C-alpha positions as CSV (number, residue, x, y, z in Angstrom):
1,X,-18.6,24.3,-32.3
2,X,-20.7,21.4,-31.1
3,X,-19.3,18.6,-28.9
4,X,-20.7,15.1,-28.2
5,X,-22.0,14.2,-24.8
6,X,-19.0,11.9,-24.2
7,X,-16.5,14.6,-25.0
8,X,-18.3,17.1,-22.7
9,X,-18.5,14.5,-19.9
10,X,-14.8,13.7,-20.1
11,X,-13.9,17.3,-20.1
12,X,-16.0,18.1,-17.0
13,X,-14.8,15.1,-15.1
14,X,-11.2,16.0,-15.9
15,X,-11.7,19.6,-14.8
16,X,-13.2,18.4,-11.5
17,X,-10.0,16.5,-10.8
18,X,-11.6,13.0,-10.5
19,X,-8.9,10.3,-10.3
20,X,-8.7,8.2,-13.5
21,X,-8.2,4.5,-13.6
22,X,-4.7,3.1,-13.9
23,X,-3.6,-0.2,-15.3
24,X,-1.8,-2.8,-13.3
25,X,-2.2,-4.2,-9.8
26,X,-4.7,-3.0,-7.3
27,X,-4.7,-3.5,-3.6
28,X,-8.4,-4.2,-3.3
29,X,-9.5,-4.6,0.3
30,X,-5.9,-4.4,1.5
31,X,-6.3,-0.6,0.9
32,X,-8.5,-0.6,4.1
33,X,-5.4,-1.5,6.2
34,X,-2.2,0.3,7.2
35,X,-0.7,-3.1,8.2
36,X,-1.6,-6.7,7.8
37,X,0.2,-9.5,9.7
38,X,0.0,-13.1,8.5
39,X,0.0,-14.5,12.1
40,X,0.9,-18.0,11.2
41,X,1.9,-20.4,14.0
42,X,0.4,-18.3,16.8
43,X,3.2,-15.6,16.7
44,X,2.6,-12.0,17.7
45,X,2.6,-8.5,16.2
46,X,4.6,-6.6,18.8
47,X,3.7,-3.0,19.0
48,X,5.2,-0.4,21.3
49,X,6.0,3.3,21.5
50,X,4.6,3.8,18.0
51,X,1.7,5.3,16.1
52,X,-0.5,4.0,13.2
53,X,-3.1,5.9,11.3
54,X,-5.3,3.2,9.8
55,X,-6.5,-0.3,10.6
56,X,-4.3,-3.3,11.5
57,X,-5.3,-6.8,10.5
58,X,-4.1,-10.0,12.2
59,X,-4.6,-13.3,10.3
60,X,-4.2,-16.9,11.2
61,X,-3.8,-17.5,14.9
62,X,-1.6,-14.5,15.3
63,X,-1.7,-12.3,18.4
64,X,-1.3,-8.6,19.1
65,X,0.9,-7.5,22.0
66,X,0.6,-3.7,22.5
67,X,2.5,-1.5,24.9
68,X,2.3,2.2,25.2
69,X,2.8,5.0,24.7
70,X,1.3,5.2,21.3
71,X,-1.9,5.5,19.3
72,X,-3.7,3.4,16.7
73,X,-6.2,5.7,14.9
74,X,-8.2,2.7,13.6
75,X,-9.2,-0.8,14.6
76,X,-7.2,-4.0,15.3
77,X,-9.1,-6.6,13.4
78,X,-8.6,-10.4,14.0
79,X,-9.5,-13.2,11.7
80,X,-9.7,-15.5,14.7
81,X,-12.4,-15.4,17.3
82,X,-10.2,-15.7,20.4
83,X,-10.2,-12.4,22.3
84,X,-7.2,-13.8,24.3
85,X,-5.0,-13.1,21.3
86,X,-5.2,-9.4,22.0
87,X,-3.4,-7.6,24.8
88,X,-2.9,-3.9,25.3
89,X,-1.1,-2.0,28.0
90,X,-1.1,1.8,27.6
91,X,-2.0,2.2,23.9
92,X,-4.9,4.3,22.7
93,X,-6.8,2.3,20.0
94,X,-9.7,4.5,18.8
95,X,-11.6,1.6,17.2
96,X,-10.7,-1.1,19.7
97,X,-10.3,-4.7,18.7
98,X,-12.7,-6.9,16.7
99,X,-12.8,-10.7,16.1
100,X,-14.1,-13.3,13.6
101,X,-13.4,-11.0,10.7
102,X,-13.1,-13.4,7.7
103,X,-12.2,-10.6,5.4
104,X,-8.8,-10.2,7.1
105,X,-7.7,-13.7,6.1
106,X,-9.3,-13.4,2.6
107,X,-7.3,-10.2,2.0
108,X,-4.1,-11.7,3.2
109,X,-4.7,-14.7,0.8
110,X,-5.2,-12.3,-2.1
111,X,-2.0,-10.4,-1.2
112,X,0.0,-13.7,-1.1
113,X,-1.4,-14.6,-4.6
114,X,-0.5,-11.2,-5.9
115,X,3.0,-11.4,-4.5
116,X,3.5,-14.9,-6.1
117,X,2.1,-13.9,-9.4
118,X,4.2,-10.7,-9.7
119,X,7.2,-12.4,-8.2
120,X,7.4,-14.8,-11.2
121,X,7.8,-11.9,-13.7
122,X,11.2,-10.8,-15.0
123,X,11.9,-7.1,-14.8
124,X,14.4,-4.4,-15.6
125,X,17.5,-4.7,-13.4
126,X,17.8,-2.0,-10.7
127,X,19.9,-1.3,-7.6
128,X,18.6,0.8,-4.8
129,X,21.5,3.1,-4.0
130,X,21.6,6.0,-1.6
131,X,21.0,9.1,-3.7
132,X,19.7,7.2,-6.7
133,X,16.6,7.5,-8.8
134,X,14.5,5.8,-11.5
135,X,11.7,6.6,-13.8
136,X,8.8,4.1,-13.7
137,X,8.7,4.0,-17.5
138,X,12.1,2.2,-17.5
139,X,10.5,-0.9,-16.1
140,X,9.5,-3.9,-18.2
141,X,5.8,-3.5,-19.2
142,X,3.9,-6.7,-18.3
143,X,0.6,-8.0,-19.6
144,X,-1.4,-6.3,-16.8
145,X,0.1,-2.8,-17.3
146,X,2.7,-2.9,-14.5
147,X,6.2,-1.5,-14.9
148,X,8.3,-4.3,-13.4
149,X,11.9,-4.1,-12.0
150,X,14.1,-6.8,-10.5
151,X,15.8,-5.0,-7.7
152,X,18.6,-5.4,-5.2
153,X,19.5,-3.2,-2.3
154,X,23.0,-1.7,-2.1
155,X,24.7,-1.6,1.3
156,X,24.8,2.2,1.1
157,X,21.0,2.6,1.0
158,X,21.2,3.8,4.6
159,X,19.4,6.3,6.8
160,X,19.9,9.8,5.5
161,X,20.0,8.8,1.9
162,X,17.1,9.2,-0.6
163,X,16.0,7.3,-3.6
164,X,13.5,9.0,-6.0
165,X,10.8,7.1,-8.0
166,X,9.2,9.2,-10.7
167,X,5.9,8.1,-12.4
168,X,2.5,9.4,-13.4
169,X,-0.8,8.9,-11.7
170,X,-1.8,6.4,-14.4
171,X,1.2,4.0,-13.8
172,X,1.8,1.2,-11.4
173,X,5.4,0.0,-10.6
174,X,6.5,-3.3,-9.1
175,X,10.0,-3.8,-7.5
176,X,10.5,-7.6,-7.2
177,X,13.3,-8.1,-4.6
178,X,14.6,-11.7,-4.6
179,X,15.7,-13.5,-1.5
180,X,19.3,-12.4,-0.7
181,X,19.6,-13.0,3.0
182,X,18.0,-9.9,4.4
183,X,16.8,-6.5,3.2
184,X,17.7,-3.2,5.0
185,X,15.3,-0.6,3.6
186,X,16.8,2.2,5.7
187,X,17.1,5.0,3.2
188,X,14.1,7.2,2.3
189,X,11.9,6.6,-0.8
190,X,10.4,9.7,-2.4
191,X,7.7,9.7,-5.1
192,X,7.5,12.3,-7.8
193,X,5.3,13.0,-10.9
194,X,1.9,12.1,-9.5
195,X,2.4,8.4,-8.7
196,X,1.1,7.4,-5.2
197,X,2.2,4.9,-2.6
198,X,-0.6,2.6,-3.5
199,X,0.8,2.4,-7.0
200,X,4.3,1.5,-5.9
201,X,4.8,-2.1,-4.6
202,X,8.0,-3.5,-3.1
203,X,7.5,-7.3,-3.4
204,X,10.1,-9.1,-1.3
205,X,11.4,-12.6,-1.7
206,X,10.0,-12.6,-5.2
207,X,10.0,-16.1,-6.7
208,X,10.9,-17.7,-3.4
209,X,7.7,-19.8,-2.8
210,X,9.1,-23.3,-2.4
211,X,8.1,-23.2,1.2
212,X,5.4,-21.2,3.1
213,X,7.9,-19.7,5.6
214,X,11.5,-18.9,6.1
215,X,11.9,-15.8,3.9
216,X,14.3,-12.9,4.5
217,X,13.9,-10.2,7.1
218,X,12.7,-6.8,6.0
219,X,13.9,-4.0,8.1
220,X,12.8,-0.4,7.8
221,X,14.9,1.8,10.1
222,X,15.3,5.3,8.7
223,X,16.4,7.1,11.8
224,X,13.2,9.1,12.0
225,X,13.1,10.0,8.3
226,X,10.1,9.4,5.9
227,X,9.8,6.7,3.3
228,X,7.0,5.9,0.9
229,X,5.3,2.9,-0.7
230,X,3.6,-0.4,-0.2
231,X,5.8,-3.1,1.3
232,X,4.8,-6.8,0.8
233,X,6.8,-9.6,2.4
234,X,4.6,-12.6,2.9
235,X,7.4,-15.0,3.7
236,X,9.7,-13.0,5.9
237,X,10.2,-11.4,9.3
238,X,9.2,-7.7,9.3
239,X,10.6,-5.0,11.6
240,X,9.9,-1.3,11.4
241,X,11.3,1.1,13.9
242,X,12.2,4.8,14.3
243,X,10.7,5.5,10.9
244,X,7.8,7.3,9.2
245,X,6.1,5.2,6.5
246,X,3.6,6.9,4.2
247,X,2.1,3.8,2.9
248,X,1.3,0.2,4.0
249,X,3.2,-2.9,5.2
250,X,2.0,-6.5,4.8
251,X,3.3,-9.9,5.6
252,X,5.2,-11.6,8.4
253,X,4.4,-15.2,7.9
254,X,5.2,-17.4,10.9
255,X,7.6,-14.9,12.6
256,X,6.9,-12.2,15.2
257,X,6.3,-8.9,13.5
258,X,7.6,-5.6,15.1
259,X,6.2,-2.1,14.9
260,X,8.3,-0.6,17.6
261,X,10.5,2.2,19.0
262,X,9.1,5.3,17.3
263,X,7.6,3.8,14.1
264,X,4.9,5.8,12.5
265,X,2.7,4.3,9.7
266,X,0.3,6.6,7.9
267,X,-1.9,4.9,5.3
268,X,-2.8,7.1,2.3
269,X,-6.4,8.0,1.5
270,X,-8.1,5.5,-0.7
271,X,-8.4,6.7,-4.3
272,X,-11.9,6.0,-5.7
273,X,-12.0,3.3,-8.3
274,X,-14.1,3.6,-11.5
275,X,-17.7,2.7,-10.7
276,X,-17.4,4.0,-7.2
277,X,-19.9,6.4,-5.7
278,X,-17.5,9.2,-6.1
279,X,-17.2,8.6,-9.9
280,X,-20.9,8.1,-10.2
281,X,-21.5,11.5,-8.5
282,X,-19.1,13.1,-10.9
283,X,-20.9,11.6,-13.8
284,X,-24.2,13.0,-12.6
285,X,-22.6,16.4,-12.3
286,X,-21.4,16.1,-15.8
287,X,-24.8,15.0,-17.2
288,X,-26.4,18.0,-15.4
289,X,-23.9,20.3,-17.0
290,X,-24.5,18.8,-20.4
291,X,-28.3,19.3,-20.1
292,X,-27.8,22.9,-19.2
293,X,-25.6,23.4,-22.2
294,X,-28.2,21.9,-24.5
295,X,-31.2,23.6,-23.0
296,X,-32.6,26.1,-25.6
297,X,-32.5,29.7,-24.6
298,X,-35.8,31.2,-23.5
299,X,-37.4,33.5,-26.1
300,X,-37.9,37.0,-24.8
301,X,-41.5,38.3,-25.0
302,X,-42.2,41.6,-26.8
């Protein structure tokens, strides 16, 4: 049986386990950060007794006030050029601090637009309950390929409980969480079925964009347990403490942001997008294999 070059290439790339593209939102340059803080109004990201694996970005005129013990395995990157906005006492920061990074603010602006765009979409109603679960396919399919839910948080979603989200590696799921006076995300989130934390977006204060500030407080306090996903709260105060987050956290507006008291944030490895060098390399491997398959066998000499 003979196969076309396209079929053979697809089969080889699949066999090599190269990630395939998914529809829906993408984080873009935000995937280079474990945490991004808006920094509006000259407020601070307060960091103490915690650890982050990944970069931290500070937008606007925001400051970073660090106190050890703790380690940031990455760089603290500032949009502003004022080195006086950075202070550190006792933290290990492997990449140090950098300033005048315009990409930090551009990335925050893109995230704010993403939050506003997705926040205007209606989704399937959902309640985050301790011990609950949902399949991504139950969400409302939007025009970009996202599965969208309009979610609320039950008071029993507390430390020690677990909510499971099941989805495939080709799905993206958005949980729009409207303004309700505060969000206690204290139970654990577990992902199943191949979906990753960069494909699961918790979009807080969805639809509440009448002002640039004043959103609800997002608290992640799991009592040392692990939760998973990407948390985006452009308008609200953000506090994460005594928790392990496998994912990313963005926002903070004109409030102080807190990563404190035993918080551990671990950003996931970035999945290559189509057109990346990784996919190009896989394509070259596939083409090489196709050529070998098509090469005529040498005739033996008699």
